[in-house]
Phi, psi and omega in degrees: 000135178244153180239131173257120177263105181280143178228248172265050174219055192275061184214155168261329185274134178057048180242108185291322181296314183292317176305309180297321181297316185290328183297341185289345191053041173241160176295145187231137164232147181251152178219145180220138178247127161272090185290123184305335181295332181285354182233021177263175178269138188268182183303338185265352173098013174256145171294139184296322179231116176273182190300326188287310183290329180295321178293317180301324180293312180304314179296321183291320182285330175296314179296319179301318175301318179298316185288326173298324178296329174296333173271002182067040179238127176279141175247116174268140191225128188222153179249034175250166177288136178301326182307322185268309193285320185295316174304323175300321182286327177298315175296312185302316181269358180059044182290139184261328180223143169247117183259133183210165173277138181293130179234145181228357179276161201310295185300319183293326181284328179301317181300306180304309184293323175301320170298309180306321182301331186256015177242159181288158181290347186286347182260134179256141180253116186257101186260130182232130169298113188218022180264345200264157157292300183261113182295144182313319186294342186260005177293146173274047179223142180290335181202166178293331177294344181272351181296123180292155182282341184264125187299312185304318174302310179293319182298307182307313186284327177290319181302324183281325195242348182254134182263158179261121177294150174285149173296155177249148178250141182255126173283148173289151177268187181275146183311327186289356175291334181293141184258155187283337184296135178240147181226156183258142174279129187286161171266175179299319180302314180297331183269010180075026184242150181273149175284162185208161170262141177289128182289127187295350179270354186303141179274353185234075178267038189252162176257162179277158180127144185296321176299327180293321180296314173300320174300324182289320177295320182299321181281315188283320179275310196262323183274315176261347182059027181297338181298330184287350177246005188312311179299325181285335186246000192289342178262016179291174189225340189238135173093168184267357187247014176285337179221172182287340181053030181272358184292335184284319180290330179291321185296318179263009173072021176281354162218151183266153176296331178298322176305309179297314185302314179288334177294317178292319178303312183298324176301308182305319177287322193263330184246283182203149177237119182212184176308323182290321181289319173304314185298331172292325181284322174310316182288333171289325172300318175300316180300316173303319186299322183289325175294321174292331174295313179287338172286325179282322189252352174059223186295351184299334178295346181256351183278152185298325186272357177063199181285342178278346186050050182263139177253095173269163178269080191274155182244164172223072185269122184300320177290327179290327176298310183296314179303318183289311184293328184271356179069050175235038179270179182285352182251122182292334180290318171300315184300309184299317180296317181296323175296318179304305182302320182295326194258348186228341189070025177216149172210143183299159169303317182296319178296311180307316183288329181287319186283337176293310179298317177305306181303312188269319181271322182272314177270344178061035176271150182317115183292340184289332178294322177294316177295328178292320179293319172301320179300318181294315191272321199288130180289333183257028177304129174225132183304314188287315180293317180298312182283327177300314177302309183292328172301304182311310183284346186250012176081008179235024183234230187258019177276098180300342185253358176045052187284158175233129185283139165276099186306313180297317180297316181292322179292319177298315186285322184260346178221047181305326183272354175067019182299322188284314181293321179291331179295318186258354181259017171283175185300127185225191187310318187271355188274000000 
């Protein structure tokens, strides 16, 4: 028996850990943990995972279980810590190998190393880099330390010299591979979170799951052809179609960046190739870049001084924090964005840059508080993109110009008709 330990790779399509396990011609069982640590309160007082992402995750795992069953693979689900439960499963099923996605950030490594420490040496852990558009072995750099700090330099070299690997398909096993053990998927209440009704104003009215991600591609690329207009609309603020909205499925791995890349290529061949189709791939490169920044710099991405080791005079003003979170600042554009994330778990890229710049550059508050709040609230939270962007917007990361946003100018440019601000500054949760 071999075990596939699902983490942020919650898909059956183009999943290399699953692919490798099935190739062994051995019985396979899959496991996923709603790790209690991910639902506790962090050092800043936020739940590490709030209700919006938790609900999206529950939906994703429900769909993953169904898709795995089609492959005759059982998915066991637990709300226990992997460090304790996984070694028990390894012993119970006499597992020889555990397949999992390779992780390198601090908390994720603690869990993996904790599991290994509680296991016998006889079990092998097969860790595979499977989060990337460009696989680490295909980078045009001899080591992670050689990766440049400026995105444009990295992107241009990768576009010329790095190939994108093809997606892999997983074949079903025999029906007798299914195991009898049954486990339950937790509810929000089980995770210590409150249920909620989806706000009708949300720009992200989507459900979790790999099939839902493919459904979104079908709609955004092929039915509406919105991909052909992506660059013109991507700075939008209202509605579900100003951007692809694929980030949440990418974040928990229910779709791979390679799948999206080759769908874009297909669109370029069959429909049109323009700046917009390129720009979606451009955004996948940005996503990869922040992952490589964290591979290069390790825990520095979580340090107050960032990867630049700059010492600013950061503050931790409780009143400023409450005003920012509740949308009671001097800028109605910031306020509207903060109301949106509080009520939906989503915020546009344009909004994120502005509220982060205001928090870190204008108020000069500890940027890690803002990053932790985003980690708690965002449906599409990804550790590398979240902390990479916060470093970038706070002057301790990869922005060579160390820019500060002019909030009023940004509001006039992107919400000149006040449609967005009027939408979110009506009576809401905090009023």
